[in-house]
BAPAVO-470298 format. One line per 4 residues: number of its first residue (from 1); their letters; for each residue x, y, z of N, C-alpha, C. Coordinates in steps of 0.05 Angstrom, whole numbers, plus 32768, in hexadecimal, padded with zeros to 4 digits. Layout:
<rs>
NUM) A) X:Y:Z:X:Y:Z:X:Y:Z | ...
</rs>
This chain:
<rs>
1) CGSG) 844A:807D:81F1:8465:8076:81FA:8473:8064:81E6 | 8465:8059:81D2:8471:8048:81BE:8480:8031:81CA | 8498:802C:81C1:84A8:8015:81CB:84B8:801C:81E4 | 84B4:8033:81EF:84C0:803A:8209:84DC:8045:8208
5) LSGD) 84E5:804F:81F0:8500:8059:81EE:8504:8072:8200 | 84F0:8084:81FF:84F2:809C:8210:84EF:8094:822E | 84E0:807F:8233:84DD:8076:824E:84F7:806D:825B | 8509:8062:824A:8523:805A:8255:8532:8071:8260
9) YISD) 8531:8088:8252:853E:80A0:825B:8532:80AA:8275 | 8517:80A9:8277:850A:80B1:828F:8512:80A0:82A7 | 8514:8086:82A2:851C:8073:82B7:8539:8078:82C0 | 854A:807E:82AC:8567:8084:82B2:8569:809D:82C4
13) EGHY) 8556:80AF:82C2:8556:80C7:82D2:854A:80C3:82EE | 8541:80AB:82F3:8537:80A4:830E:851A:80A8:8312 | 850A:80AA:82FC:84ED:80AF:82FF:84DE:8096:82F9 | 84C6:8094:8304:84B3:807F:82FE:84A0:8089:82E8
17) WIGM) 8498:8078:82D6:8486:8082:82C0:8472:806C:82B8 | 845C:8076:82AD:8447:8065:82A1:8444:806E:8284 | 8445:805C:8272:8442:8063:8256:8428:8059:824A | 841D:806A:8238:8404:8062:822A:8409:8062:820C
21) DISP) 83FD:804E:81FE:83FF:804E:81E1:83E7:803F:81D6 | 83DF:8048:81BE:83C8:803C:81B1:83CF:8023:81A1 | 83EA:801E:819D:83F3:8008:818C:83FC:7FF0:819D | 83EE:7FDA:819B:83F7:7FC2:81AA:8412:7FB8:81A1
25) AMLD) 8418:7FBB:8187:8432:7FB2:817D:8449:7FC2:8189 | 8446:7FDC:818C:845B:7FEC:8199:845F:7FE5:81B6 | 8449:7FE0:81C4:844B:7FD8:81E0:8457:7FBD:81E3 | 8453:7FAB:81D0:845F:7F91:81D0:847E:7F94:81CF
29) VAVE) 8487:7FA6:81BE:84A4:7FAC:81BC:84AE:7FB6:81D6 | 849F:7FC8:81E3:84A8:7FD2:81FD:84AA:7FBC:8212 | 8497:7FA9:8211:8498:7F92:8224:84B1:7F81:821E | 84B6:7F7C:8205:84CE:7F6D:81FD:84E8:7F7A:8206
33) REVE) 84E8:7F95:8205:84FF:7FA4:820E:8502:7FA6:822C | 84ED:7F9C:823A:84ED:7F9B:8257:84F1:7FB7:8263 | 84E1:7FCA:8259:84E3:7FE6:8264:84D9:7FE6:8281 | 84E2:7FF9:8291:84DC:7FFA:82AD:84C1:8007:82B3
37) GDLL) 84B6:8015:82A0:849C:8023:82A5:8485:8010:82A2 | 846E:8018:82AC:8455:8008:82A8:8448:8011:828E | 843B:7FFE:8280:8431:8003:8266:8412:8000:8265 | 8405:8011:8256:83E8:8010:8254:83E0:8013:8237
41) LADV) 83CF:8001:822D:83C4:8002:8212:83AB:8014:8214 | 83AD:802B:8208:8396:803E:8209:8398:8053:81F4 | 8382:805F:81ED:8380:8075:81DA:837E:808F:81EA | 8391:80A0:81E9:8391:80B8:81F9:837A:80CB:81F1
45) GHGI) 836E:80C6:81D9:8356:80D5:81D2:833E:80CF:81E3 | 833F:80B8:81F1:832A:80B1:8204:832F:80BC:8220 | 8346:80C8:8224:834C:80D4:823E:8363:80C5:824C | 836D:80D2:8261:8382:80C7:8272:8375:80BA:828A
49) PFRP) 8375:809F:828C:8365:8091:82A1:8373:808E:82BC | 837B:80A4:82C8:8388:80A3:82E2:837C:80B6:82F6 | 8380:80B1:830F:8374:80C1:8324:8380:80DE:8324 | 8372:80F1:832F:837C:810D:832F:8397:8110:833D
53) GMFD) 83A8:8121:8331:83C1:8129:833E:83D6:8112:8340 | 83D3:80FE:8330:83E5:80E6:8333:8401:80EB:8328 | 8404:80FC:8314:841E:80FE:8307:842B:811A:830B | 8445:8119:830B:8455:8132:830E:845D:813E:82F4
57) GCIS) 8457:8130:82DE:845D:813B:82C4:8454:8129:82AE | 8454:8133:8295:844C:8123:827E:845E:812A:8266 | 8466:8116:8258:8477:811A:8240:8469:810B:8229 | 8467:8118:8212:845C:810B:81FA:846D:8112:81E2
61) ISAV) 8473:80FE:81D2:8484:8102:81BA:8475:80FA:81A1 | 846F:810E:8190:8462:8109:8176:8449:80F8:8178 | 8436:80FF:8189:841E:80F0:818D:8405:8101:818B | 8406:8119:8197:83ED:812A:819A:83E1:8131:817F
65) QWLC) 83F1:8135:816A:83E6:813D:8151:83D3:8129:8144 | 83D7:810F:814C:83C5:80FA:8141:83A9:80FD:814B | 83A5:810B:8162:8389:810F:816C:837A:8122:8159 | 8387:8130:8147:837A:8142:8134:836E:8132:811D
69) NADK) 8374:8118:811B:8369:8108:8105:8350:80FA:810E | 833D:80F8:80FC:8324:80EA:8101:8326:80CF:80F4 | 8330:80BB:8102:8334:80A0:80F7:831A:8090:80F6 | 8306:8099:8105:82EC:808C:8105:82D6:80A2:8102
73) KSHS) 82BE:809A:80FA:82A8:80AD:80F7:82A1:80B9:8112 | 82A5:80AB:8127:829E:80B5:8142:82B3:80C8:814D | 82CA:80CA:8140:82E0:80DB:814A:82DB:80F8:8144 | 82DD:8109:8158:82DC:8126:8156:82F6:8131:8161
77) PPKR) 8309:813A:8150:8323:8144:8159:8321:8158:8170 | 8310:816D:816F:830E:817F:8186:8306:8172:81A0 | 82F3:815F:819F:82EA:8151:81B7:82FF:813E:81C1 | 830D:8131:81AF:8322:811E:81B8:833A:812D:81C5
81) LYRF) 8341:8144:81B9:8356:8154:81C4:834E:815F:81E0 | 8336:8169:81E2:832D:8173:81FC:832B:815E:8211 | 8322:8146:8209:8321:812F:821C:833D:8129:8226 | 8350:8128:8213:836C:8122:821B:8377:8137:822E
85) FSTL) 8375:8151:8226:8381:8166:8237:8373:8169:8252 | 8358:8167:8252:834A:816B:826C:8350:8154:8280 | 8352:813C:8276:8359:8126:8288:8376:8126:8290 | 8387:812F:827E:83A4:8132:8284:83A8:8147:8299
89) YTAL) 8399:815D:8297:839B:8173:82AB:8393:8168:82C6 | 837E:8158:82C7:8375:814C:82E1:838A:8139:82ED | 8397:8129:82DB:83A9:8115:82E4:83C4:8121:82EE | 83CA:813A:82E6:83E3:8146:82EE:83E1:8155:8309
93) ARGS) 83F6:8153:8319:83F6:8162:8332:83F9:8180:832D | 83F0:8190:833F:83F1:81AD:833C:840F:81B6:833C | 8415:81C7:8329:8431:81D0:8327:8442:81BF:8314 | 8436:81AA:8309:8445:8199:82F7:8443:81A3:82DA
97) RAIL) 8452:8196:82C8:8453:819E:82AC:844F:8187:8299 | 8445:818E:8282:8443:817A:826C:8451:8185:8254 | 8463:8176:8248:8472:817F:8231:846B:816C:821A | 845D:8176:8206:8453:8166:81F0:8460:816E:81D6
101) QLYP) 8472:815D:81CB:847E:8163:81B2:846B:8159:819C | 8467:8169:8187:8454:8162:8172:845D:816C:8157 | 8451:8161:8143:8455:8169:8127:843A:8172:811B | 8432:818B:8120:8418:8194:8115:8419:8195:80F6
105) ENSE) 8403:818E:80EA:8401:818D:80CD:83FF:81A9:80C1 | 83F1:81BB:80CF:83EE:81D6:80C5:83E7:81E8:80DD | 83E4:8202:80D8:83DF:8215:80ED:83C4:8211:80FB | 83B0:8208:80EC:8395:8203:80F8:8397:81EC:810C
109) QLEL) 83A7:81D8:8106:83AA:81C1:8118:83B9:81CA:8131 | 83CD:81DB:812E:83DC:81E5:8144:83CA:81F6:8157 | 83B9:8207:814B:83A7:8218:815A:8392:8207:8169 | 8388:81F2:815C:8374:81E1:8168:8380:81D3:8181
113) ITAQ) 8398:81C8:817F:83A4:81BA:8195:83A9:81CD:81AC | 83B4:81E4:81A6:83BA:81F8:81BB:83A0:8201:81C9 | 838C:8207:81B9:8373:8211:81C4:8366:81FD:81D7 | 8366:81E3:81D0:835A:81CF:81E1:8369:81CB:81FA
117) AMRA) 8384:81CF:81F9:8394:81CC:8211:838E:81E3:8225 | 838B:81FB:821A:8385:8212:822B:8369:8210:8236 | 8357:8206:8226:833B:8203:822F:8339:81EF:8246 | 834B:81DB:8247:834B:81C7:825C:8357:81D2:8276
121) GFTG) 8363:81EA:8275:836D:81F7:828E:838B:81FB:828E | 8399:81F0:827B:83B6:81F4:827A:83BE:8210:8274 | 83D6:8218:827D:83E3:8231:8274:83FD:8228:8266 | 8409:823B:8258:8422:8234:824A:8421:823D:822D
125) GMVV) 842E:8230:821C:842F:8237:8200:8441:8225:81F0 | 8446:822E:81D7:8455:821E:81C4:8472:8228:81C3 | 8484:8215:81C2:84A1:821B:81BF:84AA:820D:81A6 | 84B9:821B:8195:84C2:8210:817C:84E1:820F:817B
129) DYPN) 84EC:81F7:8177:8509:81F4:8174:8510:81F8:8156 | 8526:8205:8151:8530:8209:8136:851A:8212:8122 | 850D:8229:8127:84F6:8231:8117:84FD:8236:80F9 | 8516:823A:80F3:851D:8240:80D7:8528:8227:80C8
133) SAKA) 8527:8210:80D5:8531:81F8:80C9:851A:81E6:80BF | 851D:81DB:80A7:8508:81CA:809D:8508:81AE:80A9 | 8520:81A5:80B1:8522:818A:80BC:8523:8189:80DA | 8530:819C:80E7:8534:819B:8104:851D:81A8:8114
137) KKFF) 850B:81B6:8106:84F6:81C5:8113:84E3:81B2:8123 | 84DF:81B9:813C:84CD:81A9:814D:84BB:81BB:815E | 84A3:81B3:8162:848F:81C1:8172:848C:81B3:818D | 848C:81C3:81A2:8487:81B9:81BD:8471:81C9:81CB
141) LCLF) 845C:81BC:81D3:8447:81C9:81E2:844D:81C5:81FF | 8455:81DB:820C:845D:81DB:8228:8446:81E5:8239 | 843B:81D3:824A:8423:81D9:8259:8429:81D8:8277 | 841C:81E9:8286:841F:81EB:82A3:8404:81E7:82B1
145) VGAS) 8405:81D9:82C8:83ED:81D5:82D8:83EF:81E8:82F0 | 83DB:81F9:82F3:83DC:820D:8309:83EA:8226:8300 | 83FD:8230:8310:840B:8248:830A:841B:8245:82F0 | 841A:825A:82E0:8427:8259:82C6:8446:825B:82CA
149) GTLP) 8454:824A:82BD:8471:824A:82BE:847E:825A:82A7 | 8498:825B:82A6:84A6:8269:8291:84AC:8256:827A | 84A4:825D:8262:84A9:824C:824B:84C7:824B:8244 | 84D2:8234:823E:84EE:8233:8237:84F3:823F:821C
153) KGLG) 850B:8247:8216:8512:8253:81FD:8518:823D:81E9 | 850D:823E:81D1:8511:822A:81BD:852D:8229:81B3 | 8538:8211:81AD:8552:820E:81A2:8554:821B:8186 | 856B:8226:8180:856F:8231:8165:8562:824C:8161
157) TECA) 8559:8259:8177:854C:8273:8174:855F:828A:817A | 8578:8283:8182:858B:8298:8189:8595:82A6:8170 | 859C:82BF:8173:85A7:82CE:815D:85BB:82E2:8167 | 85CC:82EB:8155:85E1:82FF:815D:85D5:831A:8162
161) DGEE) 85E4:832C:816F:85DA:8346:8174:85D3:8355:815A | 85BC:8361:815A:85B3:8370:8143:85A6:8360:812E | 85A5:8345:8131:8597:8335:811D:857B:832E:8126 | 8569:832C:8113:854D:8325:8119:8549:8307:8115
165) IHQA) 8538:82FC:8125:8531:82E0:8122:851A:82DE:810F | 851E:82D0:80F9:8509:82CD:80E5:84FB:82B3:80E9 | 84E4:82B4:80F6:84D5:829C:80FB:84CA:828F:80E2 | 84CC:8275:80E0:84C2:8268:80C8:84A3:826A:80C9
169) KFTN) 8498:8271:80B3:847B:8274:80B2:846E:8259:80AF | 8459:8255:80C0:844B:823B:80BF:8435:823C:80AA | 8439:822E:8094:8428:8230:807D:8410:821D:807F | 83FD:8223:806E:83E5:8212:806C:83E5:8203:8051
173) ERTR) 83FC:81F9:8049:83FF:81EE:802E:83ED:81D6:8029 | 83E5:81C8:803F:83D6:81B0:803B:83B8:81B4:803C | 83AF:81CC:8044:8393:81D1:8047:8384:81D0:802C | 8392:81D5:8016:8384:81D5:7FFC:837B:81B9:7FF4
177) FRNA) 8386:81A5:8002:837F:8189:7FFB:8367:8180:800C | 835B:8192:801B:8345:818B:802D:832B:8197:8024 | 8315:8188:8029:82FB:8192:8022:82EF:81A3:8038 | 82D6:81AB:8035:82CA:81BD:8048:82C7:81B1:8064
181) KGKS) 82C7:8197:8066:82C4:818A:8080:82E0:8186:808D | 82F5:818F:8081:830F:818C:808C:831D:8172:8087 | 8311:8162:8075:831D:8148:806F:832C:8149:8054 | 8340:8139:8051:834F:8138:8038:833D:812E:8022
185) VKKS) 8340:813A:800A:8331:8131:7FF3:8337:8114:7FED | 8323:8104:7FE9:8327:80E7:7FE5:8338:80E2:7FCC | 834A:80CF:7FCF:835C:80C6:7FBA:8373:80DA:7FB5 | 8373:80F1:7FC3:8389:8104:7FC0:83A2:80F8:7FCD
189) RDWI) 83B9:8104:7FC8:83D2:80FB:7FD4:83D1:80FC:7FF2 | 83C6:8112:7FFD:83C4:8114:801A:83B2:80FE:8026 | 839C:80F9:8018:8389:80E4:8022:8397:80C9:8022 | 83A7:80C3:800D:83B5:80AA:800C:83CA:80A7:8022
193) LEKK) 83D9:80BD:8026:83EE:80BD:803B:83E2:80B9:8057 | 83CB:80C7:805C:83BE:80C4:8076:83B4:80A7:807A | 83A9:809C:8065:839F:8080:8066:83B5:806D:806C | 83CC:8071:805E:83E3:805F:8063:83EE:8062:807F
197) ERRR) 83EE:807B:8089:83F8:807F:80A4:83E6:8072:80B9 | 83CB:8073:80B4:83B8:8065:80C6:83BE:8047:80C6 | 83C3:803C:80AF:83C9:801F:80AD:83E3:8018:80BB | 83F7:802A:80B9:8410:8025:80C8:840B:8024:80E6
201) RQGK) 83FB:8037:80F0:83F5:8038:810C:83E6:801F:8115 | 83D8:8012:8103:83CA:7FF9:8109:83DC:7FE1:8107 | 83F5:7FE5:8100:8408:7FCF:80FE:8408:7FC0:80E4 | 83FB:7FCC:80CF:83F9:7FBE:80B6:8411:7FC6:80A4
205) EVRA) 8418:7FB4:8092:842E:7FBA:807F:8424:7FCC:8069 | 8433:7FE1:8065:842B:7FF6:8051:8444:7FFC:8040 | 8440:8001:8027:8456:8008:8016:8461:8023:801E | 847B:8027:801A:8488:8040:8021:847E:8057:8010
209) DTKY) 847D:806F:801C:8474:8087:800D:848B:8090:7FFA | 8483:8096:7FE1:8496:80A0:7FCE:848A:80B9:7FC0 | 849A:80C4:7FAE:8490:80DB:7F9F:847A:80D3:7F8C | 8477:80B9:7F87:8462:80B0:7F75:8448:80A9:7F84
213) TGRK) 8448:80AA:7F9F:8430:80A4:7FAE:841A:80B7:7FA7 | 8403:80AC:7FA0:83EC:80BD:7F99:83EC:80C9:7F7E | 8401:80C4:7F6E:8402:80CF:7F53:83F1:80BF:7F40 | 83E1:80CC:7F31:83CF:80BE:7F1E:83DF:80B5:7F05
217) RRPR) 83DA:809D:7EFC:83E6:8093:7EE4:83D6:809E:7ECC | 83E4:80A0:7EB5:83D7:80A7:7E9D:83C4:8090:7E94 | 83B0:8096:7E84:839D:8081:7E7C:83AB:8069:7E6F | 83C1:806E:7E61:83CF:8057:7E55:83EC:8060:7E52
221) F) 83FE:804C:7E51:841A:8051:7E4E:8421:8058:7E31
</rs>
């Protein structure tokens, strides 16, 4: 839930909500903003700690993809994803929905997330807004508990009569930076960016990313 910005909209619509976040700093901001929802410091990779059928819906914004990272030696992305989805399925009332917006790193990550959701019992699928745009493109995992619902149509997918929709191909451009175990090669640009992102999530000060990040200097000037 971060600092509770989305929670404000949910409250304005007349709903009650409970937000979870792994960052104490973000939750402190939510407390300072005096959001109306209840806040819980927790790692969703450990599961959703609520009784069965407690919620009528779930919303997540740019969070699920982080479960694909192994920040500790004990972390297994498939297990953490399954733990999250299985406990979320239990916590949702029958007939409810979960809409999870995410930024998958590559097609393998997208497939892993979707597969673990379906394995946990959800039905549904992926909806993509503005598939042909590099900046506006967004992925939404729309999940249903119980009877399968109708997936909404993604924004920006309309076309004139007789025109074909050219879906943007999801590339694996970053996989070449990974070794056989699926981890980024140490000291590579990807490895450095991932390390900096982990430090940011821990609330530490990190230099901004630039085109020079990870670039090796020549032996001498």
